[in-house]
Every structure is written in C-alpha cells, then in structure tokens.
N, CA, C and O of each residue as an XYZ file, in Angstrom:
824
protein
N     186.481    140.760     97.179
C     184.993    141.085     95.958
C     183.895    140.696     96.421
O     183.974    139.487     96.642
N     182.602    141.230     96.762
C     181.567    140.212     96.867
C     180.546    139.873     95.569
O     180.285    140.665     94.663
N     180.071    138.595     95.694
C     179.530    137.648     94.594
C     177.846    137.888     95.129
O     177.460    137.699     96.282
N     177.079    138.300     94.091
C     175.647    138.088     94.294
C     175.313    136.897     93.548
O     175.770    136.644     92.433
N     174.349    136.034     94.315
C     174.173    134.751     93.620
C     172.446    135.711     92.485
O     171.630    136.601     92.725
N     172.744    134.801     91.357
C     171.703    135.267     90.651
C     170.036    134.917     90.995
O     169.011    135.235     90.393
N     170.292    134.018     92.394
C     168.918    134.019     92.410
C     168.249    134.436     93.948
O     167.288    133.907     94.507
N     169.077    135.536     94.406
C     168.941    136.025     95.532
C     167.416    136.869     95.507
O     166.732    137.144     96.492
N     167.200    137.096     94.458
C     165.778    137.686     94.496
C     164.318    137.109     94.773
O     163.169    137.539     94.875
N     165.146    135.639     94.854
C     163.857    134.550     94.920
C     164.063    133.838     96.355
O     163.347    132.909     96.728
N     164.836    134.232     96.912
C     165.462    133.338     98.453
C     164.115    133.774     99.020
O     163.440    134.773     98.768
N     163.882    132.634     99.955
C     162.976    132.657    100.933
C     163.682    132.592    102.119
O     164.486    131.682    102.325
N     163.435    133.571    103.013
C     164.098    133.159    104.362
C     163.395    131.754    105.352
O     163.948    131.010    106.163
N     161.875    131.812    104.831
C     161.381    131.010    105.551
C     161.343    129.403    104.586
O     160.650    128.485    105.025
N     161.799    129.299    103.850
C     162.268    128.249    103.230
C     163.778    128.020    102.401
O     163.805    127.843    101.183
N     164.730    128.045    103.053
C     166.284    128.107    102.839
C     166.540    127.194    101.864
O     167.376    127.382    100.981
N     165.617    125.846    102.010
C     166.098    124.705    101.208
C     165.221    124.679     99.787
O     165.293    123.880     98.854
N     164.462    125.716     99.948
C     163.839    125.846     98.235
C     162.891    124.383     98.632
O     163.188    123.551     97.775
N     162.291    124.034     99.211
C     161.387    122.890     99.349
C     160.005    123.433     98.652
O     159.607    124.576     98.877
N     159.229    122.432     97.697
C     157.980    122.717     97.141
C     157.187    123.237     97.961
O     157.018    122.633     99.020
N     156.403    124.609     97.711
C     154.987    125.215     98.470
C     154.209    124.049     98.741
O     154.260    123.070     97.997
N     153.512    124.093     99.735
C     152.215    123.331     99.738
C     151.166    124.279    100.157
O     151.095    124.864    101.238
N     150.292    124.355     99.064
C     148.954    125.245     99.345
C     148.317    124.874    100.287
O     148.210    123.702    100.645
N     147.673    126.107    100.951
C     147.219    126.214    102.225
C     145.936    125.083    102.420
O     145.651    124.367    103.380
N     145.275    125.256    101.031
C     143.960    124.326    101.323
C     144.410    122.882    101.340
O     143.678    122.127    101.980
N     145.587    122.296    100.698
C     146.120    121.081    101.302
C     146.527    120.901    102.828
O     146.593    119.879    103.510
N     146.684    121.727    103.019
C     147.347    121.639    104.562
C     146.233    121.738    105.239
O     146.179    121.176    106.332
N     145.337    122.318    104.849
C     143.710    122.545    105.755
C     143.688    121.379    105.773
O     143.875    120.860    106.873
N     143.413    120.311    104.364
C     142.602    118.689    104.086
C     143.572    118.239    105.199
O     142.860    118.207    106.203
N     144.975    117.830    105.594
C     145.854    117.349    105.795
C     145.434    117.542    107.882
O     145.301    116.628    108.697
N     145.353    118.842    108.081
C     144.838    119.016    109.591
C     143.670    118.762    109.898
O     143.311    118.575    111.060
N     142.733    118.709    108.659
C     141.159    117.958    109.146
C     141.472    116.439    109.495
O     141.407    115.904    110.602
N     141.848    115.844    108.201
C     142.338    114.451    109.012
C     142.985    114.307    110.365
O     142.733    113.350    111.096
N     143.866    115.320    110.704
C     144.687    114.842    111.915
C     143.960    114.889    112.878
O     144.234    114.195    113.858
N     142.395    116.037    112.868
C     141.718    116.454    114.015
C     140.761    115.141    113.947
O     140.324    114.576    114.949
N     140.481    114.709    112.485
C     139.049    113.429    112.851
C     139.583    112.660    113.308
O     138.854    111.871    113.908
N     140.930    112.384    113.353
C     141.429    111.046    113.663
C     141.689    110.721    115.196
O     141.859    109.630    115.740
N     141.662    112.260    115.830
C     141.369    112.286    116.975
C     142.731    112.989    118.194
O     142.782    112.971    119.424
N     143.677    113.549    117.154
C     144.925    114.408    117.515
C     144.256    115.782    117.094
O     143.256    116.003    116.411
N     145.429    116.903    117.938
C     145.258    118.151    117.971
C     146.231    118.628    116.669
O     147.366    118.152    116.636
N     145.832    119.514    115.647
C     146.772    119.629    114.600
C     147.703    121.092    114.895
O     148.642    121.442    114.180
N     147.196    121.867    116.145
C     147.907    123.090    116.597
C     148.690    122.530    117.524
O     149.230    123.396    118.212
N     149.027    121.238    117.881
C     149.674    120.739    118.856
C     151.463    120.980    118.289
O     151.672    120.711    117.106
N     152.442    121.379    118.985
C     154.121    121.723    118.483
C     154.527    120.505    117.572
O     154.907    120.748    116.427
N     154.474    119.374    117.964
C     154.704    118.656    117.365
C     153.741    118.313    115.606
O     154.194    117.759    114.604
N     152.925    118.657    115.741
C     151.911    118.711    114.611
C     151.779    119.737    113.637
O     151.052    119.667    112.646
N     152.740    120.995    114.052
C     152.665    122.322    113.341
C     152.880    122.082    111.885
O     152.117    122.454    110.993
N     154.300    121.245    111.691
C     154.739    121.842    110.476
C     154.285    119.993    110.140
O     155.335    119.603    109.630
N     153.537    119.031    110.160
C     153.169    117.798    109.797
C     152.264    117.974    108.260
O     152.320    117.062    107.435
N     151.412    119.284    107.981
C     150.967    119.411    107.014
C     151.784    119.542    105.553
O     151.733    119.064    104.420
N     152.710    120.675    106.465
C     153.754    120.929    104.962
C     154.182    119.416    104.489
O     153.905    118.899    103.407
N     155.050    118.738    105.752
C     155.928    117.659    105.308
C     155.066    116.535    104.893
O     155.612    115.556    104.384
N     153.541    116.559    105.076
C     152.732    115.235    104.124
C     152.693    115.667    102.980
O     152.949    114.866    102.080
N     152.398    116.921    102.668
C     151.999    117.713    101.201
C     153.323    117.331    100.104
O     153.258    116.927     98.944
N     154.431    117.607    100.894
C     155.833    117.321    100.333
C     155.964    115.827     99.890
O     156.450    115.465     98.819
N     155.337    114.806    101.108
C     156.281    113.501    101.001
C     154.762    113.177     99.797
O     154.995    112.282     98.984
N     154.047    113.510     99.742
C     152.870    112.734     98.574
C     153.371    113.285     97.142
O     153.220    112.645     96.101
N     154.070    114.729     97.229
C     154.344    114.667     96.058
C     155.403    114.015     95.446
O     155.546    113.866     94.232
N     155.940    113.735     96.086
C     157.271    112.667     95.786
C     156.845    111.118     95.912
O     157.334    110.223     95.222
N     156.012    110.970     96.746
C     155.373    109.286     96.681
C     154.977    109.445     95.256
O     155.640    108.809     94.436
N     153.775    110.367     94.730
C     153.208    110.463     93.433
C     154.040    111.381     92.042
O     153.622    112.030     91.083
N     155.323    111.029     92.534
C     155.866    111.872     91.130
C     155.663    110.820     89.552
O     155.823    111.311     88.434
N     155.373    109.671     89.733
C     155.374    109.255     88.432
C     154.393    109.605     87.857
O     154.178    109.107     86.752
N     153.610    110.428     88.322
C     152.226    111.385     87.437
C     153.369    112.491     86.509
O     153.129    112.984     85.407
N     154.280    112.626     87.104
C     154.821    113.462     86.125
C     155.425    113.291     84.974
O     155.605    114.236     84.206
N     155.872    111.884     84.671
C     156.216    111.608     83.530
C     155.788    110.510     82.765
O     155.079    109.682     83.336
N     156.109    110.323     81.458
C     155.824    108.718     80.953
C     156.837    107.848     81.458
O     157.900    108.393     81.754
N     156.758    106.826     81.594
C     157.879    105.482     82.193
C     158.546    105.034     80.400
O     159.630    104.471     80.251
N     157.887    105.318     79.556
C     158.203    104.679     78.122
C     159.425    105.619     77.828
O     160.164    105.047     77.027
N     159.921    106.893     78.194
C     160.755    107.575     77.968
C     161.991    107.230     78.057
O     162.944    107.538     77.340
N     161.899    106.231     79.453
C     163.181    105.758     79.601
C     163.550    104.449     78.337
O     164.732    104.279     78.041
N     162.628    103.718     77.763
C     163.275    102.859     76.712
C     163.311    103.447     75.429
O     163.298    102.723     74.434
N     163.353    104.663     75.339
C     163.828    105.694     73.888
C     165.082    105.174     73.358
O     165.256    104.633     72.266
N     166.032    105.436     74.382
C     167.425    104.769     73.967
C     167.904    103.368     74.074
O     168.140    102.751     75.113
N     168.024    102.907     72.697
C     167.968    101.561     72.854
C     169.197    101.408     71.617
O     169.568    102.333     70.895
N     169.703    100.022     71.583
C     170.879     99.669     71.165
C     170.991     98.350     70.118
O     170.812     97.209     70.545
N     171.237     98.564     69.016
C     171.074     97.140     68.420
C     172.126     96.431     68.141
O     171.895     95.414     67.486
N     173.698     96.730     68.553
C     174.745     96.333     68.235
C     175.045     95.204     69.497
O     175.625     95.602     70.507
N     174.724     94.141     69.407
C     174.618     93.432     70.959
C     175.292     92.229     70.372
O     174.851     91.172     70.825
N     176.257     92.112     69.473
C     177.272     90.904     69.208
C     176.248     89.576     69.172
O     176.489     88.510     69.738
N     175.214     89.838     68.486
C     174.659     88.515     68.650
C     173.828     87.835     69.537
O     173.275     86.749     69.364
N     173.789     88.647     70.601
C     173.113     87.842     71.888
C     171.653     88.050     71.556
O     171.208     89.046     70.987
N     170.880     86.899     72.014
C     169.889     86.660     71.644
C     168.938     85.924     72.580
O     167.840     85.463     72.269
N     169.482     85.889     73.684
C     168.697     84.964     74.818
C     168.210     85.851     76.053
O     168.356     87.068     75.942
N     167.725     85.413     77.055
C     166.979     86.258     77.975
C     167.561     87.337     78.604
O     168.736     87.114     78.895
N     167.149     88.445     78.921
C     167.612     90.163     79.453
C     166.984     89.895     80.624
O     165.772     89.944     80.410
N     167.259     89.586     81.978
C     166.574     89.622     83.339
C     167.154     90.445     84.188
O     168.365     90.627     84.067
N     166.394     91.143     85.262
C     166.607     92.006     86.151
C     165.699     91.759     87.112
O     164.484     91.889     86.968
N     166.493     91.251     88.514
C     165.206     90.674     89.455
C     165.828     91.461     90.728
O     166.812     92.188     90.864
N     164.868     91.015     91.554
C     165.133     91.431     92.689
C     165.032     92.895     92.644
O     165.850     93.580     93.259
N     164.296     93.303     92.111
C     164.517     94.996     91.871
C     163.337     95.612     93.323
O     162.241     95.110     93.574
N     163.824     96.500     93.890
C     163.211     96.903     95.129
C     162.278     98.150     94.947
O     162.812     99.246     94.780
N     160.806     98.032     94.974
C     160.004     99.300     94.995
C     159.202     99.674     95.859
O     158.706     98.797     96.567
N     158.851    100.958     96.059
C     157.458    101.281     97.029
C     156.579    101.741     96.213
O     156.973    102.499     95.327
N     155.252    101.422     96.300
C     154.012    102.245     95.996
C     153.178    102.517     96.792
O     153.479    102.296     97.965
N     152.136    102.960     96.572
C     150.897    103.160     97.529
C     149.493    102.796     97.009
O     149.073    103.440     96.048
N     148.740    101.847     97.537
C     147.399    101.171     97.176
C     146.552    102.286     97.071
O     146.484    102.999     98.072
N     145.594    102.741     95.639
C     144.638    103.770     95.778
C     143.528    103.286     96.483
O     142.500    103.960     96.437
N     143.543    102.058     97.242
C     142.144    102.293     98.198
C     142.310    102.639     99.293
O     141.279    103.002     99.860
N     143.296    102.687     99.911
C     143.923    102.923    101.495
C     144.757    103.910    101.456
O     144.963    104.629    102.433
N     145.415    104.077    100.154
C     146.705    105.055    100.044
C     147.842    104.488    101.390
O     148.774    105.086    101.928
N     147.458    103.526    101.550
C     148.543    102.610    102.268
C     149.876    102.168    101.520
O     149.849    102.213    100.290
N     151.125    101.714    102.201
C     152.459    101.592    101.203
C     152.045    100.379    101.087
O     151.356     99.694    101.843
N     152.749    100.053     99.583
C     153.003     98.669     98.602
C     154.723     98.343     98.910
O     155.577     99.170     98.590
N     154.961     97.448     99.359
C     156.384     97.473     99.570
C     156.969     96.115     98.666
O     156.436     95.024     98.868
N     157.752     96.201     97.965
C     158.194     94.745     97.567
C     159.222     94.795     96.352
O     159.829     95.810     96.013
N     159.335     93.439     95.697
C     160.356     94.077     95.053
C     159.876     93.028     93.302
O     158.919     92.259     93.207
N     160.767     93.321     92.308
C     160.069     92.675     90.728
C     161.067     92.435     90.393
O     162.144     92.927     90.728
N     160.698     91.208     89.294
C     162.039     90.481     88.180
C     160.893     90.989     86.796
O     159.697     90.900     86.517
N     162.135     91.537     86.227
C     161.464     91.911     84.625
C     162.303     91.248     83.503
O     163.517     91.448     83.547
N     161.830     90.524     82.554
C     162.768     89.900     82.188
C     161.964     90.277     80.453
O     160.825     90.675     80.208
N     162.838     90.029     79.737
C     162.623     90.190     78.139
C     163.077     89.513     77.019
O     164.292     89.705     77.035
N     162.859     88.971     76.253
C     163.968     88.219     75.094
C     163.895     89.413     73.918
O     162.793     89.822     73.552
N     165.142     89.950     73.344
C     165.415     90.569     72.824
C     165.000     90.198     71.161
O     165.106     89.110     70.595
N     164.434     91.664     70.542
C     164.444     91.193     68.926
C     164.926     92.099     68.545
O     164.255     93.044     68.131
N     166.250     92.104     68.559
C     167.226     93.057     68.137
C     167.576     94.298     68.924
O     168.657     94.878     68.816
N     166.833     94.579     69.528
C     166.698     95.523     70.275
C     167.003     95.696     71.743
O     166.320     95.043     72.532
N     167.905     96.462     72.187
C     168.250     96.108     74.083
C     168.044     97.571     74.590
O     167.908     98.571     73.886
N     168.048     97.502     75.841
C     168.186     99.108     76.607
C     169.018     98.835     77.950
O     169.427     97.736     78.323
N     169.146     99.787     78.451
C     170.194     99.778     79.578
C     169.835     99.301     80.301
O     168.665     99.653     80.453
N     170.181     98.435     81.139
C     169.623     97.327     82.032
C     168.794     98.229     83.181
O     167.743     97.920     83.744
N     169.607     99.450     83.349
C     168.886     99.980     84.798
C     167.454    100.814     84.327
O     166.701    101.218     85.212
N     167.207    100.989     83.226
C     165.908    101.276     82.463
C     164.468    100.860     82.748
O     163.390    101.430     82.917
N     165.042     99.326     82.719
C     164.042     98.439     83.306
C     163.401     98.725     84.972
O     162.215     98.644     85.291
N     164.187     98.962     85.588
C     163.895     99.385     87.148
C     163.306    100.897     86.840
O     162.336    101.195     87.537
N     163.768    101.930     85.862
C     163.357    103.229     85.927
C     161.750    102.861     85.719
O     161.017    103.317     86.597
N     161.189    102.186     84.792
C     160.064    101.953     84.218
C     159.381    101.360     85.350
O     158.378    102.053     85.522
N     159.414    100.362     86.273
C     158.718    100.214     87.445
C     158.660    100.955     88.557
O     157.803    100.721     89.409
N     159.474    101.845     88.679
C     159.556    102.987     90.023
C     158.451    104.050     88.755
O     157.481    104.590     89.286
N     158.583    104.226     87.637
C     157.743    105.563     86.936
C     156.334    104.972     87.212
O     155.386    105.727     87.429
N     156.202    103.676     87.206
C     154.637    103.167     87.554
C     154.024    103.136     88.749
O     152.831    103.295     89.008
N     155.248    102.844     89.697
C     155.126    102.462     90.910
C     154.894    103.668     91.726
O     154.180    103.494     92.713
N     155.422    105.039     91.484
C     155.447    106.564     91.914
C     153.951    107.010     91.494
O     153.680    108.149     91.116
N     152.963    105.896     91.617
C     151.582    106.531     91.535
C     150.631    105.748     92.094
O     150.905    104.549     92.075
N     148.902    106.253     92.919
C     148.226    105.206     93.635
C     148.224    103.993     92.541
O     148.462    104.126     91.340
N     147.995    103.128     93.028
C     148.141    101.511     92.530
C     147.395    100.731     93.052
O     146.874    101.003     94.134
N     147.135     99.432     92.332
C     147.043     98.378     93.007
C     147.899     97.448     92.315
O     148.205     97.628     91.136
N     148.326     96.402     93.031
C     149.335     95.448     92.163
C     149.340     95.142     91.163
O     150.348     95.059     90.462
N     148.008     94.848     90.769
C     147.967     93.582     89.339
C     147.728     94.686     88.432
O     147.453     94.277     87.304
N     147.742     96.175     88.561
C     147.899     97.068     87.317
C     148.987     97.048     87.301
O     149.473     96.504     86.310
N     149.968     97.614     88.362
C     151.376     97.727     88.362
C     152.345     96.789     87.655
O     153.391     97.064     87.067
N     151.746     95.613     87.853
C     152.512     94.331     86.869
C     152.128     94.652     85.233
O     152.992     94.895     84.391
N     150.814     94.608     84.979
C     150.439     94.953     83.643
C     151.038     95.905     83.064
O     151.808     95.723     82.122
N     150.709     97.248     83.646
C     151.569     98.286     82.999
C     153.364     98.137     82.483
O     153.826     98.473     81.393
N     154.149     97.502     83.716
C     155.579     97.495     83.437
C     155.327     96.801     82.246
O     155.495     97.465     81.223
N     154.857     95.277     82.071
C     155.220     94.249     80.913
C     154.411     95.008     79.475
O     154.854     94.666     78.379
N     153.443     95.846     79.503
C     153.164     96.368     78.255
C     153.809     97.321     77.953
O     154.284     97.246     76.820
N     154.099     98.472     78.667
C     155.342     99.518     78.089
C     156.696     98.576     77.898
O     157.468     99.230     77.198
N     157.143     97.606     78.161
C     158.195     97.415     77.456
C     157.827     96.308     76.258
O     158.553     96.232     75.267
N     156.696     95.486     76.412
C     156.395     95.173     75.408
C     156.121     96.173     73.887
O     156.804     95.939     72.891
N     155.088     97.236     73.884
C     154.860     98.107     73.242
C     156.360     98.992     72.710
O     156.452     99.495     71.590
N     157.362     99.042     73.664
C     158.233    100.053     73.205
C     159.761     99.471     72.818
O     160.663    100.159     72.340
N     159.839     98.010     73.146
C     161.316     97.554     72.475
C     160.716     96.336     71.749
O     161.522     95.533     71.278
N     159.351     96.092     71.595
C     158.895     94.909     70.416
C     159.496     93.745     70.745
O     159.603     92.952     69.809
N     160.007     93.332     72.008
C     160.652     92.221     71.990
C     159.999     90.866     71.708
O     158.804     90.950     71.422
N     160.551     89.570     71.728
C     159.819     88.352     71.161
C     158.832     87.682     72.529
O     157.877     86.930     72.332
N     159.306     88.147     73.952
C     158.862     87.942     75.005
C     158.957     88.705     75.910
O     160.144     89.015     76.021
N     158.041     89.437     77.005
C     158.181     89.912     78.040
C     157.602     89.018     79.085
O     156.572     88.381     78.865
N     158.367     88.949     80.432
C     157.471     88.496     81.682
C     157.708     89.346     83.041
O     158.865     89.751     83.156
N     156.996     89.624     83.885
C     157.162     90.330     85.270
C     156.364     90.022     85.954
O     155.151     89.945     85.759
N     157.130     89.752     87.086
C     156.552     89.147     88.649
C     156.953     89.919     89.506
O     158.139     90.189     89.692
N     155.895     90.419     90.205
C     155.870     91.132     91.683
C     155.529     90.702     92.746
O     154.330     90.447     92.858
N     156.277     90.495     93.728
C     156.007     89.946     94.820
C     156.232     91.522     95.638
O     157.015     92.406     95.292
N     155.108     91.542     97.030
C     155.151     92.473     97.583
C     153.985     92.526     99.045
O     153.032     91.775     99.252
N     154.372     93.435     99.713
C     153.462     93.595    101.208
C     152.771     94.814    100.924
O     153.099     95.815    100.287
N     151.531     94.429    101.673
C     150.373     95.811    101.456
C     150.042     96.314    102.664
O     149.582     95.621    103.571
N     150.273     97.635    102.747
C     150.234     98.104    104.356
C     148.563     98.111    104.830
O     148.250     98.324    106.001
N     147.539     97.848    103.743
C     146.463     97.677    104.152
C     145.799     96.804    104.505
O     144.593     96.871    104.741
N     146.866     95.357    104.638
C     146.364     94.216    105.113
C     147.617     94.076    106.074
O     147.545     92.921    106.494
N     148.425     94.521    106.474
C     149.367     94.717    107.547
C     149.182     95.203    108.851
O     149.444     94.735    109.959
N     148.498     96.605    108.333
C     148.407     97.791    109.577
C     146.678     98.049    109.615
O     146.175     98.581    110.605
N     146.066     97.735    108.760
C     144.517     97.701    109.365
C     143.979     96.178    108.615
O     144.602     95.368    107.929
N     142.792     96.200    109.004
C     141.818     95.483    108.554
C     142.102     94.115    109.400
O     141.839     94.151    110.602
N     142.592     92.988    108.875
C     143.100     91.738    109.203
C     144.277     91.801    109.967
O     144.458     90.974    110.860
N     145.081     92.660    109.732
C     146.267     92.880    110.397
C     146.912     91.771    110.594
O     147.168     91.246    111.678
N     147.310     91.232    109.019
C     148.238     89.848    108.901
C     149.742     90.082    108.290
O     149.737     90.353    107.089
N     150.797     90.032    108.806
C     151.820     90.156    109.043
C     152.628     89.357    107.833
O     151.950     88.443    107.363
N     153.648     89.481    107.369
C     154.197     88.513    106.578
C     153.881     87.827    105.451
O     154.459     86.821    105.038
N     152.824     88.464    104.889
C     152.097     87.809    103.419
C     152.348     88.662    102.587
O     152.319     89.881    102.757
N     152.734     87.812    101.189
C     153.355     88.451    100.278
C     151.944     88.044     99.188
O     151.231     87.041     99.186
N     151.916     89.292     98.301
C     151.025     89.086     97.572
C     152.028     88.861     95.781
O     152.759     89.760     95.365
N     151.837     87.658     95.080
C     152.548     87.782     93.759
C     151.495     88.219     92.649
O     150.296     87.949     92.575
N     152.173     88.853     91.946
C     151.301     88.690     90.428
C     152.021     88.693     88.997
O     153.046     89.374     89.036
N     151.877     88.369     88.288
C     152.574     87.843     86.660
C     151.972     88.131     85.607
O     150.824     87.731     85.413
N     152.589     88.831     84.785
C     152.418     89.104     83.130
C     153.029     88.763     82.459
O     154.173     89.195     82.602
N     152.811     87.760     81.229
C     153.646     87.088     80.390
C     152.919     87.028     78.880
O     151.893     86.540     78.406
N     153.969     87.752     78.446
C     153.326     88.216     76.851
C     154.306     87.560     76.247
O     155.338     87.198     76.814
N     153.959     87.324     74.748
C     154.739     86.882     73.609
C     155.184     85.325     73.520
O     154.282     84.513     73.724
N     156.309     84.887     73.276
C     156.885     83.707     73.522
C     156.883     83.101     74.641
O     156.881     81.884     74.827
N     156.884     84.013     75.470
C     157.072     83.211     76.812
C     155.459     82.553     77.505
O     155.234     81.712     78.375
N     154.552     83.405     76.634
C     153.423     83.050     76.863
C     153.009     81.711     75.823
O     152.339     80.740     76.174
N     153.345     81.844     75.044
C     152.809     80.950     73.908
C     153.727     79.638     73.809
O     153.185     78.597     73.436
N     155.309     79.640     74.176
C     155.891     78.463     74.332
C     155.879     77.623     75.573
O     155.736     78.511     76.413
N     155.916     76.873     76.021
C     155.898     76.401     76.981
C     157.115     76.251     77.947
O     157.054     76.379     79.170
N     158.523     75.884     77.022
C     159.842     75.754     77.257
C     160.114     77.114     77.737
O     160.577     77.437     78.831
N     159.711     77.964     76.624
C     160.410     79.412     76.895
C     160.106     79.684     78.461
O     160.946     79.853     79.344
N     158.626     79.685     78.592
C     158.153     80.008     79.827
C     158.807     79.476     80.872
O     159.277     80.189     81.759
N     158.899     78.210     80.871
C     159.591     77.546     81.908
C     161.076     77.869     82.195
O     161.620     77.652     83.278
N     161.644     78.385     81.162
C     163.392     78.947     81.212
C     163.042     80.444     82.159
O     163.619     80.779     83.193
N     162.325     80.924     81.703
C     162.301     82.388     82.297
C     161.853     82.331     84.211
O     162.242     82.732     85.308
N     160.830     81.562     83.578
C     160.248     81.452     85.050
C     161.433     80.660     86.220
O     161.422     80.676     87.450
N     162.269     80.090     85.387
C     163.361     79.406     86.762
C     164.693     80.105     86.633
O     165.632     79.672     87.300
N     164.864     81.131     85.851
C     165.868     82.172     85.933
C     165.444     82.979     87.016
O     166.282     83.421     87.801
N     163.709     83.326     87.205
C     163.441     84.311     87.960
C     163.559     83.905     89.530
O     163.671     84.689     90.472
N     163.499     82.312     89.583
C     163.323     81.672     90.765
C     162.178     81.219     91.460
O     161.997     81.201     92.678
N     161.231     80.761     90.320
C     160.004     80.450     90.367
C     159.421     79.202     89.657
O     158.218     78.951     89.739
C-alpha cells in the first residue's frame, strides 16, 4: 500500500529539513559584511554562510516572538504553608549585546519570597531565556527578569543576580579575558529588610 504524506505538495527538495527561508535581502546584507571584512563571499566555504547566519539570528533572537510573562501564568496556591525563599541559581544563558551583537554568556540566580502563589521552578529559567534571546545589555536583562516576576507573581520580594562575560570585551576592544560583570536587581522585602536581603544573597552565594 502506498501512503502519501499530506505535506508532499509542500516538500522542497532544496530544503529537505524544512529550515526557515532566509530572504535574499538578508543574505545580501551578510554577503556585504563578509566582503567588507575582507573575505570573498563567493568562495566555496562561504556560499551557504548567509543562510546559516540568517537562521542562526532567528534562533538567537527568538525571544522577540513571545512575552516571557506567559511562563508565569500557571500558578499554584497549594504549597502546604511554605512561605520561605524560592531560589533557582546557576542558570546558564546566552544573549547578544545590542552594541556589537557579540555574545553574552553567563549564569543567573533568581529568587522570590512567595505571597501565596508559586510557579514551576523551570518557569524562572524560561523567563530568563525569553528576555535573553533578544539584543540586550546585562543591566536591562537583570531588571526585566526581576520586574516580570514581581508583576506577575506579586511576591513579597524578588532578587535577581546575573554574572556574565561579554564578547565585546573579550574578542575586541581591550580583549580582556576572564572578566565577569555582575548585576543585581532587588525588589520588595529584599530591598526594604536588611535581614531578608542578607539571607537571600547568602543563599545565592554572595
């Protein structure tokens, strides 16, 4: 018996994996950059580079396609009376700086003190990645993650600390390796109460 795929009429033999199309004007822009940088975009090794780069940037910037707050809509109130700090730390992430479009790689610690409502712990990482998959500066990324959790969970407090290395510093300019930038955003009781702030920062390892 012969089976016919429902999508056979959409099959493209030049793109059997169904990867996203990259418009010609985007490919032309990448070819122009390659040529301006001193290479030959028509040489064999670079022939498919414009498509690869275009698709890579769709993935790097997929955060523009979603509102990270969507990950906080599923909340739970049955927590067995738990009213202490919830912390997820050492969350790896990658972003790109908006100034040089160079990689930002690092880790984050995200904590909140629940006010009756909690979310699945993986959702904190998803919020981080939602904002990280955009062109960013680390300061804004830190603030956006904290504010999103504050606005949607309405907790007693939120604390976000991000440590990252910046390709715009390691790969160009001063070319200084091994240097990490640390940013933090503290809201609610973690800001107002010294003991609460000390506790959450200690749990984070600071």
